[in-house]
One Martini backbone bead per residue (centre of mass of N, CA, C, O) as a GRO file, in nm:
protein
  237
    1MET     BB    1  -1.257   3.219   0.197
    2ARG     BB    2  -1.346   2.905   0.189
    3ARG     BB    3  -1.198   2.609   0.234
    4ILE     BB    4  -1.209   2.304   0.110
    5THR     BB    5  -1.100   2.143   0.352
    6GLU     BB    6  -1.317   2.231   0.552
    7GLU     BB    7  -1.554   2.103   0.408
    8ILE     BB    8  -1.444   1.815   0.409
    9ARG     BB    9  -1.417   1.781   0.713
   10GLU     BB   10  -1.719   1.797   0.773
   11HIS     BB   11  -1.788   1.544   0.617
   12LEU     BB   12  -1.616   1.348   0.785
   13TYR     BB   13  -1.765   1.388   1.050
   14GLY     BB   14  -2.043   1.301   0.939
   15LEU     BB   15  -1.926   0.993   0.871
   16ALA     BB   16  -1.869   0.917   1.148
   17GLU     BB   17  -1.798   0.625   1.364
   18GLU     BB   18  -1.748   0.514   1.678
   19ASP     BB   19  -1.717   0.211   1.637
   20TYR     BB   20  -1.522   0.230   1.395
   21LYS     BB   21  -1.303   0.378   1.545
   22SER     BB   22  -1.230   0.147   1.741
   23PHE     BB   23  -1.158  -0.057   1.526
   24ASN     BB   24  -0.934   0.099   1.384
   25ARG     BB   25  -0.745   0.125   1.630
   26ASN     BB   26  -0.694  -0.186   1.647
   27ILE     BB   27  -0.569  -0.213   1.336
   28VAL     BB   28  -0.416   0.078   1.399
   29PRO     BB   29  -0.161   0.119   1.563
   30GLY     BB   30  -0.119   0.447   1.707
   31GLU     BB   31  -0.381   0.570   1.594
   32GLU     BB   32  -0.547   0.880   1.689
   33ARG     BB   33  -0.626   1.042   1.411
   34ILE     BB   34  -0.941   0.920   1.410
   35LEU     BB   35  -1.286   0.886   1.310
   36GLY     BB   36  -1.455   0.654   1.142
   37VAL     BB   37  -1.449   0.591   0.821
   38ARG     BB   38  -1.570   0.424   0.580
   39LEU     BB   39  -1.441   0.325   0.288
   40PRO     BB   40  -1.679   0.366   0.091
   41ALA     BB   41  -1.731   0.660   0.182
   42LEU     BB   42  -1.447   0.763   0.107
   43ARG     BB   43  -1.461   0.691  -0.197
   44LYS     BB   44  -1.704   0.860  -0.260
   45LEU     BB   45  -1.582   1.132  -0.174
   46ALA     BB   46  -1.348   1.132  -0.372
   47ARG     BB   47  -1.515   1.146  -0.626
   48GLU     BB   48  -1.676   1.402  -0.557
   49THR     BB   49  -1.418   1.584  -0.519
   50ALA     BB   50  -1.304   1.551  -0.801
   51LYS     BB   51  -1.555   1.651  -0.959
   52ARG     BB   52  -1.586   1.935  -0.813
   53PHE     BB   53  -1.261   2.038  -0.775
   54GLY     BB   54  -1.021   1.892  -0.846
   55THR     BB   55  -0.708   2.023  -0.817
   56ALA     BB   56  -0.791   2.229  -0.598
   57TYR     BB   57  -0.790   2.032  -0.372
   58LEU     BB   58  -0.491   1.957  -0.380
   59ASP     BB   59  -0.381   2.240  -0.339
   60ASP     BB   60  -0.513   2.280  -0.061
   61ALA     BB   61  -0.409   2.026   0.088
   62GLU     BB   62  -0.099   2.089   0.062
   63LYS     BB   63  -0.116   2.339   0.269
   64SER     BB   64  -0.220   2.144   0.535
   65LEU     BB   65  -0.083   1.883   0.528
   66ASN     BB   66   0.027   1.661   0.789
   67ALA     BB   67   0.124   1.467   1.061
   68GLU     BB   68  -0.159   1.584   1.211
   69SER     BB   69  -0.351   1.473   1.038
   70LEU     BB   70  -0.603   1.305   0.940
   71HIS     BB   71  -0.639   0.996   0.838
   72GLU     BB   72  -0.864   1.061   0.624
   73GLU     BB   73  -0.732   1.300   0.480
   74ILE     BB   74  -0.494   1.144   0.362
   75THR     BB   75  -0.655   0.922   0.219
   76LEU     BB   76  -0.818   1.115   0.038
   77TYR     BB   77  -0.584   1.235  -0.112
   78GLY     BB   78  -0.490   0.970  -0.244
   79LEU     BB   79  -0.759   0.899  -0.389
   80VAL     BB   80  -0.781   1.157  -0.569
   81ILE     BB   81  -0.527   1.105  -0.734
   82SER     BB   82  -0.669   0.853  -0.872
   83CYS     BB   83  -0.940   0.989  -0.983
   84LEU     BB   84  -0.791   1.187  -1.152
   85LYS     BB   85  -0.728   1.346  -1.442
   86MET     BB   86  -0.385   1.301  -1.555
   87ASP     BB   87  -0.080   1.321  -1.611
   88ARG     BB   88   0.197   1.151  -1.517
   89GLU     BB   89   0.360   1.384  -1.414
   90GLN     BB   90   0.152   1.509  -1.227
   91ARG     BB   91   0.105   1.248  -1.059
   92SER     BB   92   0.388   1.225  -0.952
   93ILE     BB   93   0.395   1.480  -0.791
   94ARG     BB   94   0.161   1.407  -0.602
   95LEU     BB   95   0.296   1.147  -0.492
   96ASP     BB   96   0.545   1.286  -0.373
   97ARG     BB   97   0.360   1.429  -0.157
   98PHE     BB   98   0.210   1.175  -0.030
   99VAL     BB   99   0.416   0.958   0.075
  100PRO     BB  100   0.534   1.125   0.333
  101LEU     BB  101   0.233   1.093   0.480
  102ILE     BB  102   0.267   0.816   0.545
  103ARG     BB  103   0.183   0.628   0.872
  104ASN     BB  104   0.034   0.371   0.764
  105TRP     BB  105  -0.095   0.085   0.626
  106ALA     BB  106  -0.380   0.188   0.544
  107ILE     BB  107  -0.310   0.426   0.373
  108CYS     BB  108  -0.127   0.276   0.178
  109ASP     BB  109  -0.322   0.041   0.072
  110THR     BB  110  -0.570   0.205  -0.011
  111CYS     BB  111  -0.417   0.374  -0.232
  112VAL     BB  112  -0.257   0.167  -0.394
  113THR     BB  113  -0.508  -0.010  -0.494
  114SER     BB  114  -0.616   0.268  -0.656
  115CYS     BB  115  -0.377   0.249  -0.884
  116LYS     BB  116  -0.506   0.183  -1.193
  117PHE     BB  117  -0.294   0.338  -1.381
  118MET     BB  118  -0.033   0.171  -1.381
  119PRO     BB  119  -0.096  -0.070  -1.593
  120GLU     BB  120  -0.138   0.146  -1.836
  121ASP     BB  121   0.189   0.238  -1.765
  122PRO     BB  122   0.429   0.032  -1.671
  123ASP     BB  123   0.708   0.151  -1.724
  124TYR     BB  124   0.674   0.413  -1.571
  125TRP     BB  125   0.566   0.307  -1.289
  126PHE     BB  126   0.781   0.112  -1.214
  127ALA     BB  127   1.004   0.319  -1.215
  128TYR     BB  128   0.883   0.495  -0.998
  129LEU     BB  129   0.900   0.282  -0.769
  130GLU     BB  130   1.211   0.228  -0.775
  131LYS     BB  131   1.302   0.497  -0.621
  132TYR     BB  132   1.233   0.346  -0.326
  133ARG     BB  133   1.448   0.113  -0.273
  134ASP     BB  134   1.665   0.309  -0.088
  135SER     BB  135   1.491   0.361   0.135
  136ASP     BB  136   1.461   0.426   0.507
  137LYS     BB  137   1.147   0.415   0.484
  138GLU     BB  138   0.889   0.227   0.561
  139TYR     BB  139   0.653   0.352   0.362
  140ASP     BB  140   0.808   0.360   0.104
  141LEU     BB  141   0.852   0.043   0.085
  142ARG     BB  142   0.557  -0.039   0.102
  143PHE     BB  143   0.456   0.118  -0.138
  144MET     BB  144   0.628  -0.031  -0.347
  145ILE     BB  145   0.557  -0.338  -0.287
  146VAL     BB  146   0.241  -0.315  -0.296
  147ALA     BB  147   0.224  -0.198  -0.580
  148MET     BB  148   0.364  -0.431  -0.727
  149MET     BB  149   0.167  -0.645  -0.625
  150SER     BB  150  -0.103  -0.506  -0.738
  151HIS     BB  151   0.016  -0.439  -1.065
  152PHE     BB  152   0.307  -0.646  -1.144
  153ILE     BB  153   0.226  -0.960  -1.149
  154ASP     BB  154   0.421  -1.072  -1.410
  155GLU     BB  155   0.621  -1.182  -1.652
  156GLU     BB  156   0.790  -0.903  -1.663
  157HIS     BB  157   0.816  -0.856  -1.320
  158ILE     BB  158   0.874  -1.097  -1.121
  159ASP     BB  159   1.187  -1.096  -1.094
  160ARG     BB  160   1.206  -0.808  -0.972
  161ILE     BB  161   1.027  -0.848  -0.729
  162LEU     BB  162   1.188  -1.072  -0.596
  163ASP     BB  163   1.450  -0.914  -0.582
  164TYR     BB  164   1.344  -0.699  -0.386
  165CYS     BB  165   1.261  -0.894  -0.163
  166ASN     BB  166   1.563  -0.986  -0.127
  167ARG     BB  167   1.696  -0.677  -0.073
  168ILE     BB  168   1.536  -0.584   0.149
  169ARG     BB  169   1.644  -0.366   0.435
  170HIS     BB  170   1.430  -0.374   0.719
  171ASP     BB  171   1.287  -0.341   1.049
  172GLY     BB  172   1.013  -0.292   0.965
  173TYR     BB  173   0.717  -0.452   1.000
  174TYR     BB  174   0.563  -0.334   0.733
  175VAL     BB  175   0.779  -0.436   0.543
  176LYS     BB  176   0.784  -0.737   0.601
  177MET     BB  177   0.477  -0.780   0.548
  178GLY     BB  178   0.482  -0.677   0.254
  179VAL     BB  179   0.679  -0.886   0.144
  180ALA     BB  180   0.526  -1.139   0.226
  181TRP     BB  181   0.274  -1.072   0.064
  182ALA     BB  182   0.412  -1.065  -0.212
  183VAL     BB  183   0.522  -1.353  -0.215
  184SER     BB  184   0.246  -1.495  -0.188
  185VAL     BB  185   0.136  -1.387  -0.469
  186CYS     BB  186   0.362  -1.491  -0.640
  187TYR     BB  187   0.296  -1.788  -0.583
  188VAL     BB  188   0.007  -1.805  -0.697
  189LYS     BB  189   0.108  -1.707  -0.994
  190PHE     BB  190   0.432  -1.832  -0.941
  191PRO     BB  191   0.519  -2.114  -0.802
  192GLU     BB  192   0.784  -2.219  -0.917
  193LYS     BB  193   0.956  -1.965  -0.896
  194THR     BB  194   0.892  -1.904  -0.591
  195GLY     BB  195   0.993  -2.176  -0.478
  196ILE     BB  196   1.284  -2.136  -0.557
  197PHE     BB  197   1.326  -1.875  -0.403
  198LEU     BB  198   1.272  -2.008  -0.114
  199GLU     BB  199   1.535  -2.196  -0.129
  200ASN     BB  200   1.743  -1.911  -0.163
  201ASP     BB  201   1.690  -1.683   0.008
  202ARG     BB  202   1.780  -1.351   0.186
  203MET     BB  203   1.585  -1.328   0.387
  204ASP     BB  204   1.475  -1.293   0.670
  205ASP     BB  205   1.331  -1.503   0.885
  206PHE     BB  206   1.065  -1.369   0.929
  207THR     BB  207   0.990  -1.322   0.627
  208HIS     BB  208   1.011  -1.600   0.525
  209ASN     BB  209   0.809  -1.738   0.718
  210LYS     BB  210   0.570  -1.545   0.655
  211SER     BB  211   0.545  -1.621   0.362
  212ILE     BB  212   0.472  -1.918   0.409
  213GLN     BB  213   0.228  -1.874   0.580
  214LYS     BB  214   0.061  -1.710   0.366
  215ILE     BB  215   0.054  -1.937   0.161
  216ARG     BB  216  -0.079  -2.154   0.354
  217GLU     BB  217  -0.351  -1.975   0.377
  218SER     BB  218  -0.419  -2.043   0.095
  219TYR     BB  219  -0.680  -2.178  -0.114
  220ARG     BB  220  -0.473  -2.186  -0.385
  221VAL     BB  221  -0.319  -2.409  -0.220
  222SER     BB  222  -0.205  -2.702  -0.183
  223ARG     BB  223  -0.135  -2.947   0.039
  224GLU     BB  224   0.131  -3.035  -0.087
  225GLU     BB  225   0.262  -2.759  -0.100
  226LYS     BB  226   0.236  -2.683   0.202
  227ASP     BB  227   0.418  -2.914   0.304
  228ALA     BB  228   0.675  -2.837   0.143
  229LEU     BB  229   0.702  -2.547   0.257
  230ASN     BB  230   0.732  -2.622   0.561
  231LEU     BB  231   1.035  -2.731   0.512
  232LEU     BB  232   1.147  -2.415   0.469
  233LYS     BB  233   1.148  -2.351   0.738
  234ARG     BB  234   1.293  -2.168   0.994
  235LYS     BB  235   1.484  -2.175   1.270
  236THR     BB  236   1.409  -2.006   1.568
  237ARG     BB  237   1.441  -1.841   1.882
   0.00000   0.00000   0.00000
């Protein structure tokens, strides 16, 4: 009997664009196993796959996906997890299997921003994300902080998110950039609280300065605020 994943792979090859493949390789450094499928097409295929095959697709994918799988295959797997209706315990199990497969920022961020179910059950899912806080893996930490940024920057969670930004210690570039991105969004939504945070934070100099840079790039921040934040930048060698 033909495997579901084999049929899906054929679809992916049919959707691939050579020019977009080159573009993707430029923005996802080091990623060689990439076809060049545009994100809208990938999201559409995820919805169709979820509707047609349900969890049977996930079961089949979990038997074959590994570090050598195509970029789009892993991304699709993450997207289908978000598309399917399932209880939170089952979804947690699926995410537990997906997160270790994340190998670049694009897979991480594409799938994380699709996790629209998280704000619907905030206590459960914020606690789920917190279990990655002590991981030594670059994309575990990026998954956690980008998910928190995408779904939980509100009155209830802002203090804890800033605390995690302050406490994360990892040399991975995509962790640092994820934290800086999160801090910048925190500032847009909670400028006073995040401004005080930036006056006293213990983030490394790169992440601190990158956070300020990203805030200053926002059109939602006034010129006066940008000038004041510029004074908080640290001098580095």
